[in-house]
SEFIZA-3560 file (N, C-alpha, C; in Angstrom, 3 decimals):
REM SEFIZA-3560
<numar><xx>0.711</xx><yy>-8.356</yy><zz>25.509</zz><atom>N</atom></numar>
<numar><xx>0.479</xx><yy>-7.532</yy><zz>24.341</zz><atom>CA</atom></numar>
<numar><xx>0.424</xx><yy>-8.419</yy><zz>23.102</zz><atom>C</atom></numar>
<numar><xx>-0.543</xx><yy>-8.198</yy><zz>22.272</zz><atom>N</atom></numar>
<numar><xx>-0.743</xx><yy>-9.005</yy><zz>21.076</zz><atom>CA</atom></numar>
<numar><xx>0.063</xx><yy>-8.435</yy><zz>19.912</zz><atom>C</atom></numar>
<numar><xx>0.680</xx><yy>-9.324</yy><zz>19.156</zz><atom>N</atom></numar>
<numar><xx>1.428</xx><yy>-8.885</yy><zz>17.970</zz><atom>CA</atom></numar>
<numar><xx>0.439</xx><yy>-8.437</yy><zz>16.907</zz><atom>C</atom></numar>
<numar><xx>0.727</xx><yy>-7.319</yy><zz>16.269</zz><atom>N</atom></numar>
<numar><xx>-0.160</xx><yy>-6.790</yy><zz>15.237</zz><atom>CA</atom></numar>
<numar><xx>0.219</xx><yy>-7.394</yy><zz>13.890</zz><atom>C</atom></numar>
<numar><xx>-0.770</xx><yy>-7.803</yy><zz>13.141</zz><atom>N</atom></numar>
<numar><xx>-0.523</xx><yy>-8.351</yy><zz>11.812</zz><atom>CA</atom></numar>
<numar><xx>-0.182</xx><yy>-7.213</yy><zz>10.864</zz><atom>C</atom></numar>
<numar><xx>0.797</xx><yy>-7.446</yy><zz>10.018</zz><atom>N</atom></numar>
<numar><xx>1.196</xx><yy>-6.420</yy><zz>9.066</zz><atom>CA</atom></numar>
<numar><xx>1.173</xx><yy>-6.978</yy><zz>7.655</zz><atom>C</atom></numar>
<numar><xx>1.107</xx><yy>-6.071</yy><zz>6.719</zz><atom>N</atom></numar>
<numar><xx>1.157</xx><yy>-6.400</yy><zz>5.301</zz><atom>CA</atom></numar>
<numar><xx>2.330</xx><yy>-5.645</yy><zz>4.716</zz><atom>C</atom></numar>
<numar><xx>3.147</xx><yy>-6.298</yy><zz>3.920</zz><atom>N</atom></numar>
<numar><xx>4.272</xx><yy>-5.644</yy><zz>3.261</zz><atom>CA</atom></numar>
<numar><xx>3.804</xx><yy>-5.155</yy><zz>1.886</zz><atom>C</atom></numar>
<numar><xx>3.928</xx><yy>-3.854</yy><zz>1.660</zz><atom>N</atom></numar>
<numar><xx>3.447</xx><yy>-3.217</yy><zz>0.440</zz><atom>CA</atom></numar>
<numar><xx>4.624</xx><yy>-2.558</yy><zz>-0.270</zz><atom>C</atom></numar>
<numar><xx>4.741</xx><yy>-2.788</yy><zz>-1.584</zz><atom>N</atom></numar>
<numar><xx>5.800</xx><yy>-2.197</yy><zz>-2.397</zz><atom>CA</atom></numar>
<numar><xx>5.167</xx><yy>-1.423</yy><zz>-3.538</zz><atom>C</atom></numar>
<numar><xx>5.658</xx><yy>-0.216</yy><zz>-3.777</zz><atom>N</atom></numar>
<numar><xx>5.191</xx><yy>0.585</yy><zz>-4.908</zz><atom>CA</atom></numar>
<numar><xx>5.893</xx><yy>0.073</yy><zz>-6.157</zz><atom>C</atom></numar>
<numar><xx>5.170</xx><yy>-0.665</yy><zz>-6.993</zz><atom>N</atom></numar>
<numar><xx>5.750</xx><yy>-1.327</yy><zz>-8.154</zz><atom>CA</atom></numar>
<numar><xx>5.774</xx><yy>-0.433</yy><zz>-9.391</zz><atom>C</atom></numar>
<numar><xx>4.866</xx><yy>0.528</yy><zz>-9.460</zz><atom>N</atom></numar>
<numar><xx>4.789</xx><yy>1.428</yy><zz>-10.609</zz><atom>CA</atom></numar>
<numar><xx>4.808</xx><yy>2.863</yy><zz>-10.114</zz><atom>C</atom></numar>
<numar><xx>5.279</xx><yy>3.755</yy><zz>-10.958</zz><atom>N</atom></numar>
<numar><xx>5.305</xx><yy>5.165</yy><zz>-10.611</zz><atom>CA</atom></numar>
<numar><xx>3.910</xx><yy>5.763</yy><zz>-10.608</zz><atom>C</atom></numar>
<numar><xx>3.768</xx><yy>6.901</yy><zz>-9.945</zz><atom>N</atom></numar>
<numar><xx>2.465</xx><yy>7.530</yy><zz>-9.816</zz><atom>CA</atom></numar>
<numar><xx>2.243</xx><yy>8.643</yy><zz>-10.837</zz><atom>C</atom></numar>
<numar><xx>3.211</xx><yy>8.904</yy><zz>-11.681</zz><atom>N</atom></numar>
<numar><xx>3.048</xx><yy>9.938</yy><zz>-12.704</zz><atom>CA</atom></numar>
<numar><xx>1.894</xx><yy>9.559</yy><zz>-13.630</zz><atom>C</atom></numar>
<numar><xx>1.019</xx><yy>10.491</yy><zz>-13.879</zz><atom>N</atom></numar>
<numar><xx>-0.107</xx><yy>10.248</yy><zz>-14.773</zz><atom>CA</atom></numar>
<numar><xx>-1.313</xx><yy>9.627</yy><zz>-14.100</zz><atom>C</atom></numar>
<numar><xx>-1.276</xx><yy>9.451</yy><zz>-12.785</zz><atom>N</atom></numar>
<numar><xx>-2.422</xx><yy>8.902</yy><zz>-12.066</zz><atom>CA</atom></numar>
<numar><xx>-3.234</xx><yy>10.035</yy><zz>-11.451</zz><atom>C</atom></numar>
<numar><xx>-4.419</xx><yy>9.699</yy><zz>-10.973</zz><atom>N</atom></numar>
<numar><xx>-5.283</xx><yy>10.704</yy><zz>-10.343</zz><atom>CA</atom></numar>
<numar><xx>-4.649</xx><yy>11.205</yy><zz>-9.047</zz><atom>C</atom></numar>
<numar><xx>-4.961</xx><yy>12.447</yy><zz>-8.703</zz><atom>N</atom></numar>
<numar><xx>-4.397</xx><yy>13.043</yy><zz>-7.494</zz><atom>CA</atom></numar>
<numar><xx>-4.793</xx><yy>12.265</yy><zz>-6.242</zz><atom>C</atom></numar>
<numar><xx>-6.036</xx><yy>11.790</yy><zz>-6.170</zz><atom>N</atom></numar>
<numar><xx>-6.434</xx><yy>11.055</yy><zz>-4.974</zz><atom>CA</atom></numar>
<numar><xx>-5.722</xx><yy>9.711</yy><zz>-4.875</zz><atom>C</atom></numar>
<numar><xx>-5.319</xx><yy>9.121</yy><zz>-6.012</zz><atom>N</atom></numar>
<numar><xx>-4.536</xx><yy>7.883</yy><zz>-5.976</zz><atom>CA</atom></numar>
<numar><xx>-3.120</xx><yy>8.182</yy><zz>-5.483</zz><atom>C</atom></numar>
<numar><xx>-2.547</xx><yy>9.297</yy><zz>-5.907</zz><atom>N</atom></numar>
<numar><xx>-1.229</xx><yy>9.701</yy><zz>-5.410</zz><atom>CA</atom></numar>
<numar><xx>-1.281</xx><yy>9.957</yy><zz>-3.911</zz><atom>C</atom></numar>
<numar><xx>-2.355</xx><yy>10.593</yy><zz>-3.461</zz><atom>N</atom></numar>
<numar><xx>-2.522</xx><yy>10.858</yy><zz>-2.028</zz><atom>CA</atom></numar>
<numar><xx>-2.667</xx><yy>9.554</yy><zz>-1.236</zz><atom>C</atom></numar>
<numar><xx>-3.341</xx><yy>8.582</yy><zz>-1.804</zz><atom>N</atom></numar>
<numar><xx>-3.506</xx><yy>7.288</yy><zz>-1.144</zz><atom>CA</atom></numar>
<numar><xx>-2.174</xx><yy>6.571</yy><zz>-1.020</zz><atom>C</atom></numar>
<numar><xx>-1.374</xx><yy>6.604</yy><zz>-2.080</zz><atom>N</atom></numar>
<numar><xx>-0.038</xx><yy>5.990</yy><zz>-2.041</zz><atom>CA</atom></numar>
<numar><xx>0.791</xx><yy>6.644</yy><zz>-0.946</zz><atom>C</atom></numar>
<numar><xx>0.728</xx><yy>7.980</yy><zz>-0.864</zz><atom>N</atom></numar>
<numar><xx>1.464</xx><yy>8.715</yy><zz>0.172</zz><atom>CA</atom></numar>
<numar><xx>0.937</xx><yy>8.355</yy><zz>1.553</zz><atom>C</atom></numar>
<numar><xx>-0.381</xx><yy>8.165</yy><zz>1.669</zz><atom>N</atom></numar>
<numar><xx>-0.987</xx><yy>7.796</yy><zz>2.938</zz><atom>CA</atom></numar>
<numar><xx>-0.536</xx><yy>6.427</yy><zz>3.429</zz><atom>C</atom></numar>
<numar><xx>-0.191</xx><yy>5.556</yy><zz>2.507</zz><atom>N</atom></numar>
<numar><xx>0.348</xx><yy>4.252</yy><zz>2.871</zz><atom>CA</atom></numar>
<numar><xx>1.807</xx><yy>4.345</yy><zz>3.307</zz><atom>C</atom></numar>
<numar><xx>2.430</xx><yy>5.503</yy><zz>3.079</zz><atom>N</atom></numar>
<numar><xx>3.827</xx><yy>5.689</yy><zz>3.482</zz><atom>CA</atom></numar>
<numar><xx>4.825</xx><yy>5.420</yy><zz>2.388</zz><atom>C</atom></numar>
<numar><xx>4.346</xx><yy>5.233</yy><zz>1.168</zz><atom>N</atom></numar>
<numar><xx>5.238</xx><yy>4.947</yy><zz>0.040</zz><atom>CA</atom></numar>
<numar><xx>5.699</xx><yy>6.249</yy><zz>-0.596</zz><atom>C</atom></numar>
<numar><xx>6.990</xx><yy>6.347</yy><zz>-0.896</zz><atom>N</atom></numar>
<numar><xx>7.542</xx><yy>7.605</yy><zz>-1.371</zz><atom>CA</atom></numar>
<numar><xx>8.081</xx><yy>7.535</yy><zz>-2.794</zz><atom>C</atom></numar>
<numar><xx>8.612</xx><yy>6.413</yy><zz>-3.213</zz><atom>N</atom></numar>
<numar><xx>9.205</xx><yy>6.304</yy><zz>-4.541</zz><atom>CA</atom></numar>
<numar><xx>9.004</xx><yy>4.889</yy><zz>-5.063</zz><atom>C</atom></numar>
<numar><xx>9.291</xx><yy>4.678</yy><zz>-6.328</zz><atom>N</atom></numar>
<numar><xx>9.144</xx><yy>3.364</yy><zz>-6.949</zz><atom>CA</atom></numar>
<numar><xx>10.075</xx><yy>2.367</yy><zz>-6.261</zz><atom>C</atom></numar>
<numar><xx>9.583</xx><yy>1.169</yy><zz>-6.039</zz><atom>N</atom></numar>
<numar><xx>10.274</xx><yy>0.071</yy><zz>-5.354</zz><atom>CA</atom></numar>
<numar><xx>10.482</xx><yy>0.321</yy><zz>-3.867</zz><atom>C</atom></numar>
<numar><xx>9.834</xx><yy>1.317</yy><zz>-3.298</zz><atom>N</atom></numar>
<numar><xx>9.875</xx><yy>1.555</yy><zz>-1.855</zz><atom>CA</atom></numar>
<numar><xx>8.923</xx><yy>0.563</yy><zz>-1.192</zz><atom>C</atom></numar>
<numar><xx>9.366</xx><yy>-0.049</yy><zz>-0.103</zz><atom>N</atom></numar>
<numar><xx>8.573</xx><yy>-1.055</yy><zz>0.603</zz><atom>CA</atom></numar>
<numar><xx>8.332</xx><yy>-0.610</yy><zz>2.037</zz><atom>C</atom></numar>
<numar><xx>7.098</xx><yy>-0.776</yy><zz>2.501</zz><atom>N</atom></numar>
<numar><xx>6.749</xx><yy>-0.481</yy><zz>3.890</zz><atom>CA</atom></numar>
<numar><xx>5.889</xx><yy>-1.606</yy><zz>4.432</zz><atom>C</atom></numar>
<numar><xx>5.888</xx><yy>-1.741</yy><zz>5.746</zz><atom>N</atom></numar>
<numar><xx>4.989</xx><yy>-2.666</yy><zz>6.436</zz><atom>CA</atom></numar>
<numar><xx>3.882</xx><yy>-1.832</yy><zz>7.061</zz><atom>C</atom></numar>
<numar><xx>2.636</xx><yy>-2.139</yy><zz>6.704</zz><atom>N</atom></numar>
<numar><xx>1.492</xx><yy>-1.420</yy><zz>7.256</zz><atom>CA</atom></numar>
<numar><xx>0.662</xx><yy>-2.383</yy><zz>8.088</zz><atom>C</atom></numar>
<numar><xx>0.003</xx><yy>-1.847</yy><zz>9.102</zz><atom>N</atom></numar>
<numar><xx>-0.850</xx><yy>-2.660</yy><zz>9.977</zz><atom>CA</atom></numar>
<numar><xx>-2.080</xx><yy>-3.092</yy><zz>9.182</zz><atom>C</atom></numar>
<numar><xx>-2.448</xx><yy>-4.350</yy><zz>9.325</zz><atom>N</atom></numar>
<numar><xx>-3.571</xx><yy>-4.928</yy><zz>8.591</zz><atom>CA</atom></numar>
<numar><xx>-4.886</xx><yy>-4.515</yy><zz>9.247</zz><atom>C</atom></numar>
<numar><xx>-5.481</xx><yy>-3.423</yy><zz>8.754</zz><atom>N</atom></numar>
<numar><xx>-6.773</xx><yy>-2.945</yy><zz>9.237</zz><atom>CA</atom></numar>
<numar><xx>-7.698</xx><yy>-2.794</yy><zz>8.034</zz><atom>C</atom></numar>
<numar><xx>-8.990</xx><yy>-2.689</yy><zz>8.263</zz><atom>N</atom></numar>
<numar><xx>-9.915</xx><yy>-2.495</yy><zz>7.134</zz><atom>CA</atom></numar>
<numar><xx>-9.611</xx><yy>-1.226</yy><zz>6.337</zz><atom>C</atom></numar>
<numar><xx>-9.161</xx><yy>-0.172</yy><zz>7.002</zz><atom>N</atom></numar>
<numar><xx>-8.869</xx><yy>1.064</yy><zz>6.272</zz><atom>CA</atom></numar>
<numar><xx>-7.653</xx><yy>0.908</yy><zz>5.365</zz><atom>C</atom></numar>
<numar><xx>-6.599</xx><yy>0.232</yy><zz>5.830</zz><atom>N</atom></numar>
<numar><xx>-5.446</xx><yy>0.028</yy><zz>4.957</zz><atom>CA</atom></numar>
<numar><xx>-5.771</xx><yy>-0.954</yy><zz>3.843</zz><atom>C</atom></numar>
<numar><xx>-6.624</xx><yy>-1.940</yy><zz>4.123</zz><atom>N</atom></numar>
<numar><xx>-7.063</xx><yy>-2.859</yy><zz>3.063</zz><atom>CA</atom></numar>
<numar><xx>-7.801</xx><yy>-2.092</yy><zz>1.960</zz><atom>C</atom></numar>
<numar><xx>-8.626</xx><yy>-1.126</yy><zz>2.354</zz><atom>N</atom></numar>
<numar><xx>-9.337</xx><yy>-0.310</yy><zz>1.376</zz><atom>CA</atom></numar>
<numar><xx>-8.393</xx><yy>0.536</yy><zz>0.549</zz><atom>C</atom></numar>
<numar><xx>-7.370</xx><yy>1.097</yy><zz>1.200</zz><atom>N</atom></numar>
<numar><xx>-6.377</xx><yy>1.892</yy><zz>0.482</zz><atom>CA</atom></numar>
<numar><xx>-5.615</xx><yy>1.030</yy><zz>-0.524</zz><atom>C</atom></numar>
<numar><xx>-5.253</xx><yy>-0.175</yy><zz>-0.101</zz><atom>N</atom></numar>
<numar><xx>-4.540</xx><yy>-1.097</yy><zz>-0.984</zz><atom>CA</atom></numar>
<numar><xx>-5.420</xx><yy>-1.496</yy><zz>-2.163</zz><atom>C</atom></numar>
<numar><xx>-6.705</xx><yy>-1.714</yy><zz>-1.919</zz><atom>N</atom></numar>
<numar><xx>-7.630</xx><yy>-2.079</yy><zz>-2.996</zz><atom>CA</atom></numar>
<numar><xx>-7.778</xx><yy>-0.935</yy><zz>-3.996</zz><atom>C</atom></numar>
<numar><xx>-7.773</xx><yy>0.297</yy><zz>-3.504</zz><atom>N</atom></numar>
<numar><xx>-7.962</xx><yy>1.459</yy><zz>-4.365</zz><atom>CA</atom></numar>
<numar><xx>-6.813</xx><yy>1.623</yy><zz>-5.353</zz><atom>C</atom></numar>
<numar><xx>-5.580</xx><yy>1.428</yy><zz>-4.906</zz><atom>N</atom></numar>
<numar><xx>-4.414</xx><yy>1.644</yy><zz>-5.771</zz><atom>CA</atom></numar>
<numar><xx>-3.644</xx><yy>0.345</yy><zz>-6.004</zz><atom>C</atom></numar>
<numar><xx>-4.353</xx><yy>-0.757</yy><zz>-5.970</zz><atom>N</atom></numar>
<numar><xx>-3.727</xx><yy>-2.065</yy><zz>-6.127</zz><atom>CA</atom></numar>
<numar><xx>-2.988</xx><yy>-2.249</yy><zz>-7.431</zz><atom>C</atom></numar>
<numar><xx>-3.393</xx><yy>-1.520</yy><zz>-8.463</zz><atom>N</atom></numar>
<numar><xx>-2.725</xx><yy>-1.633</yy><zz>-9.760</zz><atom>CA</atom></numar>
<numar><xx>-1.321</xx><yy>-1.030</yy><zz>-9.733</zz><atom>C</atom></numar>
<numar><xx>-0.979</xx><yy>-0.302</yy><zz>-8.685</zz><atom>N</atom></numar>
<numar><xx>0.345</xx><yy>0.303</yy><zz>-8.554</zz><atom>CA</atom></numar>
<numar><xx>1.246</xx><yy>-0.471</yy><zz>-7.592</zz><atom>C</atom></numar>
<numar><xx>0.692</xx><yy>-1.452</yy><zz>-6.886</zz><atom>N</atom></numar>
<numar><xx>1.380</xx><yy>-2.086</yy><zz>-5.765</zz><atom>CA</atom></numar>
<numar><xx>1.680</xx><yy>-3.554</yy><zz>-5.982</zz><atom>C</atom></numar>
<numar><xx>2.662</xx><yy>-4.041</yy><zz>-5.206</zz><atom>N</atom></numar>
<numar><xx>2.879</xx><yy>-5.461</yy><zz>-4.980</zz><atom>CA</atom></numar>
<numar><xx>2.635</xx><yy>-5.664</yy><zz>-3.488</zz><atom>C</atom></numar>
<numar><xx>1.849</xx><yy>-6.675</yy><zz>-3.157</zz><atom>N</atom></numar>
<numar><xx>1.452</xx><yy>-6.892</yy><zz>-1.766</zz><atom>CA</atom></numar>
<numar><xx>1.913</xx><yy>-8.269</yy><zz>-1.325</zz><atom>C</atom></numar>
<numar><xx>2.509</xx><yy>-8.342</yy><zz>-0.136</zz><atom>N</atom></numar>
<numar><xx>2.919</xx><yy>-9.607</yy><zz>0.446</zz><atom>CA</atom></numar>
<numar><xx>2.487</xx><yy>-9.624</yy><zz>1.900</zz><atom>C</atom></numar>
<numar><xx>2.148</xx><yy>-10.779</yy><zz>2.389</zz><atom>N</atom></numar>
<numar><xx>1.746</xx><yy>-10.891</yy><zz>3.788</zz><atom>CA</atom></numar>
<numar><xx>0.555</xx><yy>-11.814</yy><zz>3.914</zz><atom>C</atom></numar>
<numar><xx>-0.114</xx><yy>-11.769</yy><zz>5.062</zz><atom>N</atom></numar>
<numar><xx>-1.248</xx><yy>-12.683</yy><zz>5.269</zz><atom>CA</atom></numar>
<numar><xx>-2.380</xx><yy>-12.405</yy><zz>4.290</zz><atom>C</atom></numar>
<numar><xx>-2.787</xx><yy>-13.434</yy><zz>3.602</zz><atom>N</atom></numar>
<numar><xx>-3.910</xx><yy>-13.343</yy><zz>2.653</zz><atom>CA</atom></numar>
<numar><xx>-3.698</xx><yy>-12.253</yy><zz>1.586</zz><atom>C</atom></numar>
<numar><xx>-2.477</xx><yy>-12.102</yy><zz>1.122</zz><atom>N</atom></numar>
<numar><xx>-2.185</xx><yy>-11.075</yy><zz>0.108</zz><atom>CA</atom></numar>
<numar><xx>-2.930</xx><yy>-11.378</yy><zz>-1.174</zz><atom>C</atom></numar>
<numar><xx>-3.578</xx><yy>-10.347</yy><zz>-1.718</zz><atom>N</atom></numar>
<numar><xx>-4.336</xx><yy>-10.510</yy><zz>-2.954</zz><atom>CA</atom></numar>
<numar><xx>-3.962</xx><yy>-9.432</yy><zz>-3.914</zz><atom>C</atom></numar>
//
């Protein structure tokens, strides 16, 4: 079994005052509150989600941008 690459994502800013679809994207990543950190599997769909709300996040992991 191959180990899956993950990216560590932290919600650095609150979602108050942001668009509803951005709040939904943050929730889709599994983030619930400010400074909450989760590990997500590195797939093109999660990369797209991270790119969409990148201004709210801190990202660590392979090739973090």
